[in-house]
C-alpha positions as CSV (number, residue, x, y, z in Angstrom):
1,M,-15.5,27.6,6.4
2,F,-15.4,24.0,7.6
3,L,-15.1,22.4,3.9
4,I,-12.5,25.1,3.2
5,I,-10.3,24.3,6.2
6,I,-10.7,20.6,5.5
7,G,-9.8,21.0,1.7
8,I,-6.8,23.1,2.4
9,I,-5.6,20.8,5.2
10,G,-6.0,17.8,2.8
11,V,-4.2,19.6,-0.1
12,I,-1.3,20.2,2.0
13,W,-1.1,16.7,3.5
14,F,-1.0,15.2,0.0
15,L,1.7,17.6,-0.9
16,L,3.9,16.7,1.8
17,P,5.4,13.4,0.1
18,F,6.3,15.7,-2.9
19,F,8.0,18.3,-1.0
20,S,9.9,15.7,1.3
21,H,10.7,12.9,-1.1
22,F,9.7,14.3,-4.5
23,I,6.9,11.6,-4.7
24,L,4.3,12.3,-7.1
25,N,1.9,9.5,-8.3
26,I,-1.8,9.0,-8.9
27,G,-2.4,8.8,-5.2
28,N,-1.4,12.3,-4.3
29,I,-2.6,13.7,-7.6
30,T,-6.1,12.5,-6.8
31,G,-5.9,13.7,-3.2
32,I,-4.9,17.1,-4.2
33,A,-7.7,17.2,-6.7
34,V,-10.4,16.0,-4.6
35,C,-9.3,18.1,-1.5
36,G,-9.1,21.2,-3.8
37,L,-12.6,20.6,-4.9
38,I,-13.8,20.3,-1.4
39,A,-12.2,23.7,-0.6
40,L,-13.8,25.2,-3.7
41,A,-17.1,23.8,-2.8
42,G,-16.7,25.4,0.6
43,V,-15.8,28.9,-1.2
44,F,-18.6,28.6,-3.9
45,R,-21.2,27.1,-1.5
46,R,-23.9,29.5,-2.4
47,P,-23.5,29.5,-6.2
48,V,-23.6,25.8,-6.2
49,R,-26.6,25.7,-4.3
50,V,-28.3,28.0,-6.8
51,V,-27.1,26.0,-9.8
52,A,-28.3,22.8,-8.3
53,A,-31.7,24.4,-7.5
54,K,-32.2,25.7,-11.1
55,L,-31.2,22.3,-12.5
56,W,-33.8,20.5,-10.2
57,Q,-36.5,22.5,-11.7
58,N,-36.6,20.6,-15.0
59,V,-36.4,16.8,-15.8
60,P,-33.0,16.9,-17.7
61,G,-31.5,18.8,-14.8
62,R,-32.8,16.4,-12.1
63,I,-31.5,13.5,-14.2
64,A,-28.1,15.2,-14.2
65,V,-28.2,15.9,-10.4
66,V,-29.3,12.2,-9.7
67,L,-26.5,10.7,-11.8
68,V,-23.8,13.0,-10.2
69,C,-25.0,11.8,-6.7
70,A,-25.3,8.2,-7.9
71,V,-21.7,8.4,-8.9
72,L,-20.7,10.1,-5.6
73,I,-22.4,7.4,-3.6
74,L,-20.9,4.5,-5.8
75,G,-17.4,6.1,-5.2
76,V,-17.8,6.3,-1.5
77,A,-19.2,2.7,-1.4
78,L,-16.3,1.5,-3.4
79,V,-13.7,3.1,-1.3
80,I,-15.4,1.9,2.0
81,G,-15.4,-1.6,0.5
82,E,-11.7,-1.5,-0.6
83,T,-10.6,0.0,2.8
84,A,-12.5,-2.8,4.6
85,C,-10.7,-5.4,2.4
86,M,-7.3,-3.7,3.4
87,A,-8.2,-3.7,7.1
88,V,-9.3,-7.3,7.2
89,A,-6.2,-8.5,5.1
90,A,-3.7,-6.5,7.4
91,G,-5.3,-8.2,10.5
92,K,-4.8,-11.7,9.3
93,K,-2.6,-13.3,12.0
94,P,0.3,-15.4,10.6
95,A,0.9,-18.9,11.8
96,E,3.4,-19.4,14.7
97,D,7.0,-19.3,13.3
98,A,6.0,-18.9,10.0
99,T,8.5,-18.2,7.1
100,L,8.7,-14.5,6.5
101,V,8.4,-13.2,3.0
102,V,9.5,-9.4,3.1
103,L,8.3,-7.8,-0.1
104,G,10.8,-5.5,-1.7
105,C,10.5,-1.8,-2.2
106,K,12.7,1.0,-3.6
107,V,16.4,1.2,-2.6
108,N,18.0,4.6,-2.8
109,G,21.6,3.8,-3.9
110,E,22.6,1.1,-1.4
111,S,20.1,2.1,1.5
112,P,16.5,1.3,1.9
113,S,13.8,3.8,1.3
114,L,11.6,4.8,4.0
115,M,8.8,2.3,3.1
116,L,11.2,-0.4,2.7
117,Q,12.8,0.5,6.2
118,E,9.3,0.2,7.6
119,R,8.9,-3.2,6.3
120,L,12.3,-4.3,7.5
121,E,11.6,-3.0,11.1
122,A,8.3,-5.0,11.1
123,A,10.4,-8.1,9.9
124,Y,13.1,-7.6,12.5
125,T,10.4,-7.4,15.3
126,Y,8.9,-10.7,14.2
127,L,12.3,-12.3,13.9
128,T,13.3,-11.3,17.2
129,E,10.1,-12.5,18.7
130,H,10.2,-15.9,16.9
131,P,13.8,-17.0,16.9
132,D,12.9,-20.1,15.0
133,A,11.5,-18.4,12.0
134,A,13.4,-18.1,8.7
135,C,13.0,-15.1,6.3
136,V,13.0,-14.6,2.6
137,V,13.8,-11.0,1.5
138,S,12.5,-10.8,-2.0
139,G,13.2,-8.0,-4.5
140,G,15.3,-7.6,-7.8
141,Q,17.5,-4.5,-8.7
142,G,16.0,-1.6,-10.4
143,S,17.8,0.4,-13.1
144,D,18.1,3.4,-10.5
145,E,19.2,0.9,-7.8
146,N,22.9,0.1,-7.0
147,I,22.1,-3.2,-5.3
148,S,19.1,-5.7,-5.3
149,E,16.5,-4.9,-2.9
150,A,17.0,-8.4,-1.6
151,E,20.7,-7.7,-0.8
152,C,19.8,-4.2,0.8
153,M,17.4,-6.0,3.2
154,Y,19.8,-8.8,3.8
155,R,22.3,-6.0,4.8
156,Y,19.9,-4.2,6.9
157,L,18.7,-7.3,9.0
158,T,22.1,-8.8,9.5
159,G,23.3,-5.4,10.5
160,K,20.6,-5.3,13.4
161,G,21.9,-8.7,14.6
162,I,19.7,-11.3,12.7
163,D,21.7,-14.5,12.0
164,P,22.5,-14.7,8.3
165,A,21.6,-18.4,8.3
166,R,18.0,-17.5,8.9
167,L,17.8,-15.1,5.7
168,Y,17.5,-16.1,2.2
169,R,17.8,-13.7,-0.8
170,E,15.4,-13.8,-3.8
171,D,17.0,-11.1,-6.1
172,R,15.2,-11.7,-9.5
173,S,11.7,-10.4,-9.0
174,T,10.3,-7.2,-10.2
175,S,6.6,-7.5,-9.2
176,T,4.6,-8.8,-6.1
177,R,3.6,-11.9,-8.1
178,E,7.3,-12.7,-8.9
179,N,8.2,-11.8,-5.3
180,L,5.9,-14.6,-4.1
181,S,6.2,-17.1,-6.8
182,F,10.1,-17.1,-6.7
183,S,10.1,-16.9,-2.9
184,E,7.8,-20.0,-2.8
185,K,10.3,-21.8,-4.8
186,I,13.1,-21.0,-2.4
187,I,10.8,-22.1,0.7
188,E,10.4,-25.4,-1.2
189,E,13.8,-26.1,-2.1
190,K,15.1,-25.3,1.5
191,G,12.5,-27.0,3.2
192,L,11.3,-24.0,5.1
193,A,8.1,-23.8,7.0
194,S,5.3,-23.6,4.6
195,P,2.9,-21.3,6.2
196,V,4.3,-17.9,5.2
197,A,3.8,-14.4,6.8
198,L,3.7,-11.6,4.3
199,V,5.7,-8.4,5.3
200,T,4.5,-5.3,3.3
201,N,2.9,-2.1,4.4
202,E,-0.5,-2.4,5.8
203,F,-2.4,-1.0,2.8
204,H,-0.6,-3.4,0.5
205,E,-1.4,-6.6,2.6
206,Y,-4.7,-7.2,0.7
207,R,-3.4,-7.2,-2.8
208,A,-0.4,-9.1,-1.7
209,G,-2.6,-11.8,0.0
210,E,-4.7,-12.2,-3.2
211,V,-1.6,-13.0,-5.2
212,A,-0.6,-15.5,-2.4
213,K,-4.0,-17.2,-2.4
214,A,-3.8,-17.3,-6.3
215,L,-0.6,-19.4,-5.8
216,D,-2.2,-21.5,-3.0
217,M,0.1,-20.3,-0.3
218,D,-0.9,-20.6,3.3
219,Y,-0.3,-16.9,4.4
220,G,-0.7,-14.4,7.2
221,A,0.0,-10.9,7.5
222,V,2.8,-8.9,9.3
223,P,2.0,-5.4,8.3
224,A,4.4,-2.4,8.5
225,S,3.2,0.9,9.7
226,T,3.4,3.6,7.0
227,A,4.5,7.1,8.0
228,L,1.5,9.3,8.6
229,Y,2.4,11.9,6.0
230,L,2.9,9.3,3.4
231,L,-0.1,7.2,4.3
232,P,-2.7,9.2,2.4
233,T,-0.8,9.3,-0.9
234,F,-0.1,5.5,-1.0
235,Y,-3.5,4.6,0.3
236,V,-5.2,6.5,-2.4
237,R,-3.0,4.9,-5.0
238,E,-3.8,1.4,-3.6
239,L,-7.4,2.2,-4.2
240,Y,-6.7,2.4,-7.7
241,G,-4.5,-0.8,-7.6
242,I,-7.3,-2.9,-5.9
243,L,-9.9,-1.5,-8.5
244,Y,-7.6,-2.5,-11.4
245,E,-7.3,-5.9,-10.1
246,W,-11.0,-6.5,-9.5
247,V,-11.8,-5.1,-13.0
248,F,-9.2,-6.9,-14.9
């Protein structure tokens, strides 16, 4: 019964982004599939045990069971390792009065998406606590966006009272690597503080930090808190992203 309850709760949790924002990606597809299997394992617990017992009675069956268990253990170890990397990266403290680099995210028309708004709130908090810090808002314009992500972020922060003179727009980038590479050029051209603080959602700080490291940037993290009902979906998607970076 416990597995059934956990599986059903998980399926509902991963479905929430779809029902609330029509978000369907590899993160919640994977979550729905895994949680569905957990629920089914609870429903068919006895038949599964019987099949496993029969398989264990012969050598090929034992090999199959061992291989399945090995894959599961490897998968769990991989998830734990990636999660640890995310947690360590999100906890990397920035230098005092570092230059913020806010990484872009989807804009709905001319308004920030929820995830972009979360990043902007984290940036706003840092900027109000560090009045001497400058900020680069970084993000180009997608085909389904009416303005660039940089412009959207600029309007949001100035609308909350941040001095426009502290903000610099980088509006050409289309990826995290371009976000940081183009922002680094602005920082150098404007003579801004070279230690940077990466503003992105907590689960994304690790990959963003790896890009910054590759560009020889001195960086820290200002993580944005992701809405609880969205976090599992984007956390799982990020697991795939990190694995891809490690392999390729």
